[in-house]
N, C-alpha and C positions, 0 to 999 in steps of 0.2 A: 325871182326867177320863174317865169311862166313855163308851165309844162313839166316842171321838175317835182317829182313826188318827194315829200318829206317823210322819212321813216321815223317812227316813234321807237326809240331804243328799249323801252320798257315793254313793248307789245311782244307777247310770246315768251317773255323771260321767265324761266322756271328754276334756274340754278345760278348762283353767283357767289363770289367771295365778298368779304366785308372787312372794313378797317375803321377804327376810330382813333382820333388823335386830339391832343389838347395843347394849346399854347398857353402857358401858365405864367401869371405875373407873380414874381417873388414877394410882392407886397401883400398878397392875399393871406389873411389869417382866419383861423377858425375851422379850417379843413385843410388836409394835406393834399398835395397834387396826386400822390399815389392813391389815396382814398377816392378822390373825385374821379380819377381816370378809371379805377376799377368799377365804380358805380356806372360810369358812362358806357364802358365796354359791355358790361353785363346787361344793362337795360337795352342797349342797342341790339345786341344779339337776340335777346329774348323777344323783343318787339318784332324783329325780322322773322323769327321762327313762328310767331303767332300768325303771320300772313300766310303760311303754308309754303313759302318759297324754300327751296333747298339751299343750304349753305355748304360751300366747299372751299378748299384752299388752292385749287389749281390756278396757277398764274395766267393761264390762257383764258380763263373765264373772265367775264366782266366783274367788276367789284363796286360795291357801294361804299363810299368814303364819307364818314361823319367827322367834320372838323369843328372844334370849338376853340374860340379865342377869348380869353378873359383878361381884362385890364382893370386894376383897382383904381378908384379915385384917390385923391390926395389924402383923404381922411379914412380910407379903407372902410367906408360905410356902404357904398354901392360899387357895382362892377359894370363896366360896359361889356357886353357879351355879344359875340356874333357866332352864329351856327351856319355852316354851309354843308349841304348834303349833295353829293354828286355821284353819278354813275359813270364809271370809266370802263371802256372796253377796247379790245384789240382792234386797231384800224389797219395795221400792217401785220399780217400773221407771222408767227415764229416759223422758222424752217424746221425740217425734220432731219435729224442726224441719221447716220448709218444704223444706229441701234434702234431706230424707231421712236426715240424720245425727242421732245421739242428742243430746239436750239435757239437761244435768244441772242441773235447777232445784232449788229448795229442798225439793221433795217427794221427790227421789230418795234412797233409803236403802240402805245395806249393813248386814248384821248377821252376827254370829258364829253359825253354826248347828252347828258341831262343834268341840270343843276337847279337848286333852289337855295335861298338863304334868308336868314332872319337876323335882325339887329335889335337889341333892347337893353334896358338897364335892369339889373336884378339887385335886390338888397342882400347884404352879406348873410343874413340869417336864412335866406331863401336859396342860396347857391346849392344846386343839387345835380350831381352827375346822373342820377337816375332819371330826373325830369328831362334833362337834356338828351340822354340816350333815347328816351321814349319819343321826344320831339323829332329826332332824326329818323327813327323807324316809322313814325306816323306820317311824316312828310313824304317819305318814299311810298308807303303803303297807299296813300291817297292817290298819288299819280299812277302807281302800278295798277291799282284796281280800275281807274279810269281808262287806262290803255288796254285792259284785258276784259272789260265787260261790255 
C-alpha cells in the first residue's frame, strides 16, 4: 500500500501484561508439565522485568504472549518444540460503563500486532522451561529495543 505508514506496535511501549502457556505432550518423561510451566512463567517474567518495561494485569493493556508447544518423538528421546512470542493489543476499545469502569462487550477486540516464532528439536535431557522463558523474553527485548532506540 503506497502512502500508508506502518506503525510499529512496540514503539513507545512502556507497560503491558504478559502470559505464558504450554501445550504438553503426555509422552514427555523426566520433567512434569507443572514444573516446566513454572520454570517457563518465572523466567519469562524475570526476563521482561530486566528490560525495564512495567508489567501490569489490566486487560485493556496490550500483552505479550509466550506459547510453547512440545511433542515427543516415538522413543521419547527428542522433542519437536515450537515457541511463538506475540504482542496482542486492543484494536477495538472497550466501552466505559456508568460507573467509569471498562465494559467488555461484543465489539471489544484484541489482535496480534507483532509476532516471531522458532521451531527446533531439543534432547530430552535439555528440556528447560527456564531456557524457553528466557528465549521468549529475549526475542521480545531485541525487537522492543530496536523499535525504541
